[in-house]
C-alpha positions in Angstrom: -0.6 -14.1 -18.0 2.6 -12.4 -16.8 4.2 -13.7 -13.6 3.6 -11.6 -10.5 5.7 -10.9 -7.5 4.6 -9.8 -4.1 6.0 -7.4 -1.4 4.6 -6.8 2.1 4.7 -3.7 4.2 3.9 -3.0 7.8 0.7 -0.9 8.1 -0.9 0.2 11.4 -4.4 1.6 11.3 -6.4 2.0 14.5 -10.0 3.1 14.9 -12.5 4.0 12.2 -13.5 7.1 10.3 -10.5 9.2 9.2 -8.0 6.3 9.8 -10.0 4.0 7.5 -10.1 6.7 4.9 -6.3 6.9 5.1 -6.0 3.2 4.3 -8.6 3.4 1.6 -6.7 6.2 -0.1 -3.4 4.3 0.0 -5.1 1.3 -1.5 -6.9 3.3 -4.2 -3.8 5.1 -5.3 -1.5 2.0 -5.3 -4.1 -0.1 -7.1 -4.3 2.5 -9.9 -0.5 2.5 -10.5 0.6 0.7 -13.7 2.2 -2.6 -12.9 0.5 -3.1 -9.5 -2.1 -5.8 -10.1 -3.4 -6.6 -6.6 -3.3 -5.6 -3.0 -4.5 -6.9 0.3 -4.7 -5.1 3.6 -4.7 -7.2 6.7 -5.6 -5.0 9.7 -5.2 -7.8 12.2 -1.7 -8.7 11.0 -0.8 -5.0 10.4 0.3 -5.6 6.8 -0.3 -4.4 3.3 0.6 -6.8 0.6 1.1 -5.7 -3.0 1.3 -8.0 -6.1 3.0 -6.5 -9.1 4.3 -7.3 -12.6 8.1 -7.3 -12.3 8.4 -6.7 -16.1 6.5 -3.4 -15.7 7.6 -2.1 -12.3 10.7 -2.9 -10.2 10.6 -4.0 -6.6 12.5 -0.8 -5.6 10.0 1.4 -7.4 7.1 -0.5 -5.7 8.6 0.0 -2.3 9.5 3.7 -3.0 6.0 4.4 -4.3 4.3 2.8 -1.2 6.6 4.5 1.3 6.3 7.9 -0.4 2.5 7.6 -0.4 2.6 6.6 3.3 4.8 9.6 4.1 2.6 12.0 2.1 -0.7 10.7 3.4 0.2 9.4 6.9 1.0 12.7 8.6 -2.6 13.9 7.9 -3.9 11.1 10.2 -2.5 10.6 13.6 -3.3 6.9 13.7 -2.2 5.9 10.2 1.4 5.0 9.9 3.2 3.3 7.0 
């Protein structure tokens, strides 16, 4: 098995319904990206942790992808910021 690395991002999601859908969508898209092998959302701590294969995707690319998704999805939901 290839070694993985991890990166953590702040993630604030309050309430239910549409806000939960925002988080689910972020997780679904990130998990489907080649090189990302795991993710964990901790609503209490306000973080999203991603595990990735450094040989397949760079840390800069992981962060850029996550932030771009947050910026693209976040404005649709008032309580979902990334």
